[in-house]
C-alpha positions as MATLAB code, in Angstrom:
seq = 'MTVFRAETRSIVDRGILIVSRPSSQGEMTMRELVDQIDQWRAEGKPVAVATVVSAEGSTPRPPGAKMAMTPDGGLAGSVSGGCIEADVFEHALEVIQSGTPKLVRYGFTEDMAFEIGLACGGVVNVFIEQVA';
ca = [
     103.800   89.582  116.463;
     107.395   90.133  115.731;
     109.283   92.709  117.666;
     112.376   94.295  116.010;
     115.214   95.468  118.291;
     116.291   99.124  117.571;
     119.328   99.159  116.215;
     120.361  102.780  117.076;
     120.346  104.138  120.678;
     118.373  107.120  119.819;
     115.339  104.938  119.218;
     116.004  103.075  122.495;
     116.265  106.217  124.459;
     112.736  107.299  123.296;
     111.314  104.287  124.088;
     109.798  103.611  120.862;
     108.448   99.909  120.353;
     108.942   98.869  116.608;
     106.306   96.091  115.854;
     105.021   94.234  112.751;
     102.697   91.554  112.134;
     104.003   88.820  110.044;
     102.122   86.500  107.576;
     101.849   82.965  107.868;
     105.209   82.695  106.189;
     106.878   85.056  108.522;
     107.081   88.063  106.158;
     104.415   90.696  105.873;
     102.204   90.515  102.589;
     101.626   93.574  100.624;
      97.879   93.356  101.129;
      98.751   93.534  105.140;
     101.039   96.498  104.483;
      98.455   98.323  102.652;
      95.915   97.550  105.137;
      98.144   98.588  108.082;
      98.915  102.173  106.118;
      95.166  102.598  106.088;
      94.473  101.937  109.240;
      97.241  104.317  110.554;
      95.792  107.051  108.090;
      92.307  106.338  109.353;
      93.702  107.116  112.902;
      95.183  110.463  111.699;
      98.519  109.325  111.858;
     101.187  110.578  109.416;
     102.790  107.464  107.462;
     106.241  107.319  105.320;
     107.012  104.259  103.469;
     110.532  103.048  102.615;
     111.192  100.905   99.418;
     114.271   98.926   98.364;
     114.764  100.607   94.876;
     117.941   98.827   94.149;
     120.127   95.969   95.607;
     123.593   94.964   94.637;
     125.540   91.944   96.021;
     124.360   90.034   98.931;
     121.526   91.686  100.506;
     118.658   90.630  102.883;
     115.712   91.939  100.810;
     115.257   92.524   97.295;
     114.016   95.469   95.248;
     110.492   96.116   96.144;
     110.702   95.328   99.715;
     108.827   97.917  101.799;
     108.315   98.817  105.205;
     105.783  101.598  106.656;
     106.431  103.771  109.652;
     104.737  106.113  111.978;
     106.206  108.717  114.208;
     105.047  107.095  117.094;
     106.802  104.033  116.647;
     104.506  101.871  114.315;
     106.385   99.798  111.637;
     105.140   97.384  109.211;
     107.169   95.365  106.520;
     111.067   95.154  106.522;
     113.560   96.748  104.023;
     116.658   94.329  105.407;
     115.531   91.808  108.038;
     116.705   94.380  110.845;
     120.097   95.598  110.106;
     119.146   99.022  108.674;
     115.495   99.498  109.898;
     116.227  101.752  112.687;
     118.156  104.097  110.730;
     115.457  103.976  108.064;
     112.909  104.971  110.774;
     115.227  107.926  111.570;
     115.220  109.035  108.168;
     111.549  108.438  108.074;
     110.948  110.774  111.035;
     112.745  113.498  108.733;
     110.886  112.826  105.770;
     107.503  113.043  107.686;
     108.906  116.303  109.476;
     110.057  118.029  105.976;
     107.664  116.469  103.297;
     110.708  116.017  101.298;
     111.264  112.382  100.188;
     115.083  111.002  100.268;
     117.131  108.305   98.963;
     119.754  106.403  101.368;
     122.515  104.329  100.559;
     123.333  101.679  102.728;
     126.346   99.180  102.383;
     129.434   97.583  104.037;
     132.935   98.732  103.863;
     135.842   97.510  106.404;
     135.830  101.127  107.903;
     131.928  100.939  108.367;
     132.461   97.510  110.296;
     130.823   99.078  113.619;
     128.546  101.521  112.189;
     124.975  101.289  110.523;
     125.406   99.066  107.392;
     124.722   95.757  105.878;
     126.892   93.208  107.233;
     125.989   90.660  104.328;
     128.380   92.868  102.218;
     125.845   94.186   99.789;
     124.494   97.457   98.921;
     120.894   98.888   98.996;
     119.227  102.091   98.047;
     116.143  102.983   99.993;
     113.814  105.652   98.995;
     111.727  107.018  101.730;
     108.555  108.994  101.054;
     105.627  110.173  103.058;
     102.192  108.912  102.286;
      99.782  111.565  100.751;
];
């Protein structure tokens, strides 16, 4: 089991443990992701899915990378290898509460050196939606 460290203080303060089950290659397969979503839904949990819809420059994950989340801290998959997951999780909570999907852009500029962003210098657009 892989445990991701929370990137924003608000998640740490709430005591949410974010975990994922990696495949033998270290990344979750799409089948494993779908199975996890199905399990959460069978348990009656609301689920949001974040998808990298575009990537420019150097980015840790390609377009199509997905991450599924539940409000109680369940997380499966990855959209960046850890550098923006906590912020995506916060947006996913808003999407689950409002029912309105959103597109979030992450990138890196000198002004953003100590904020949420991609340290690798690239830009990704992440679409977050609730699973019906």
